[in-house]
C-alpha positions, 0 to 999 in steps of 0.5 A, spaced: 500 499 500 502 506 497 500 510 504 504 505 509 510 505 510 515 499 510 521 498 516 526 492 514 530 489 518 537 490 515 541 487 523 540 489 530 536 495 530 539 498 523 532 498 519 531 500 513 525 505 513 521 507 505 515 511 504 514 517 500 519 516 496 525 516 500 529 511 503 532 512 511 536 508 514 537 508 522 543 504 525 544 500 519 551 501 518 555 498 523 560 491 522 565 492 528 567 486 533 567 486 541 559 485 543 555 479 542 550 482 537 548 482 530 553 486 524 550 488 518 552 483 513 558 485 506 553 482 502 547 488 504 553 493 504 554 491 497 547 492 495 547 499 499 552 501 495 550 499 488 542 501 490 540 494 489 533 491 491 531 494 498 536 500 498 534 503 491 532 509 495 537 510 500 536 518 502 538 519 509 542 516 515 540 517 522 544 513 528 542 513 535 548 513 539 556 511 537 556 504 540 559 499 535 553 495 534 549 501 532 555 505 528 561 505 524 563 511 522 569 509 517 563 504 513 560 509 513 564 513 509 567 508 504 559 508 503 559 515 501 565 513 496 561 508 492 554 513 493 551 519 495 546 521 500 541 527 501 544 528 509 546 524 515 544 525 522 550 524 528 548 522 535 553 526 541 560 524 539 563 519 543 570 518 547 573 516 542 573 521 536 577 519 530 572 516 526 568 521 527 573 525 525 573 522 519 567 521 517 564 529 518 570 530 514 567 527 509 561 529 508 564 535 508 568 535 502 563 531 499 558 536 501 553 532 504 548 536 509 549 533 516 546 535 522 549 533 530 543 532 534 545 530 541 540 534 545 541 534 553 536 528 557 529 530 556 531 536 551 529 537 543 532 538 536 528 538 530 531 538 523 526 538 516 531 536 511 525 537 505 518 537 505 514 531 508 520 529 513 522 531 519 526 528 525 527 530 532 532 527 537 529 527 543 535 527 548 536 520 553 542 516 556 543 509 555 540 504 559 544 500 564 549 503 569 554 502 566 553 506 560 549 512 564 554 517 560 552 514 553 548 520 551 542 516 546 537 520 541 531 517 541 530 519 533 522 521 532 521 521 525 514 524 521 514 522 514 507 521 510 503 524 515 506 518 520 511 519 527 514 513 528 519 513 534 526 509 534 529 509 541 536 505 540 538 503 547 534 509 551 533 508 559 526 507 561 526 514 564 518 517 563 522 523 563 526 523 558 520 524 554 514 526 558 514 533 555 518 532 548 512 527 546 506 532 550 502 532 544 505 527 539 500 522 536 505 516 535 503 511 530 510 506 532 514 506 537 520 501 536 524 499 542 529 494 545 526 488 549 529 491 555 526 497 555 518 492 553 520 486 558 522 492 564 514 494 568 518 502 567 519 502 560 511 499 559 509 505 563 512 509 558 509 506 552 502 505 555 503 512 559 507 517 555 508 513 549 501 511 546 503 508 540 497 505 535 503 499 534 509 497 538 515 494 535 520 490 539 527 490 534 535 488 537 533 481 536 539 477 536 540 473 530 539 466 530 543 462 535 546 467 538 542 469 544 547 470 550 542 474 554 537 470 552 533 476 550 528 471 545 526 468 551 524 474 555 521 478 550 516 472 549 514 472 557 513 479 556 509 478 551 505 474 554 505 478 560 503 485 558 500 483 550 493 488 549 488 487 544 489 494 543 496 495 541 498 490 536 506 488 538 510 485 532 518 482 533 522 484 528 527 479 528 530 474 522 524 469 521 519 476 520 524 482 518 519 485 515 512 490 517 508 496 515 506 501 518 500 504 516 495 510 517 489 510 522 483 508 519 477 513 523 
């Protein structure tokens, strides 16, 4: 359906968003080691560079934070050498700036618009790069005590009159979202398994996000689940499932979802 938005899993929390004649890749260029999550395969990276298949349109690149399972700056530089993009949304700088500096230089040399988002927790920054598309970064911190110094942008993508919220690895702290999402009608909220499983996360979904649909992403690859996330999600769905709020699990077994306008 042309009035729907197509969402396709790339790897981990990497998704391709297609709608309104645009392709937006969220957290979808990463191939580093040192973590137990899926990497973007060389085949998909090659198809991105050749504009093949799902990646025929690849206009904007968006990143929630600078962890290696979400963002490899050097991989973005390599992609820019093969194919132009309309713009890149960057998160707050990480502690190791070398790769990011190379990327920013490459963007500047090619005249590619780029925006560093990374607002303070609870604050927002909105960029509207072209008619029909706006991206709002909602400042949060990464979940987990060991990552509280890591900023994570929740990315509110407004496309074709619909609002999609990609939370990345944002912590389940209500104060981050209350003011930022006041008056915003979410068509879909994308959350990771821990956010969905946590009672505070559920409270935020029910009382602040209030989306038409929920999509659980950042799922492990088959046979690679050291944190038992598949079991965690199964139990959480049994506990929290609501008939008025459909939940999709975006994983290798079911890598595609359509987000369609609400029928009044």
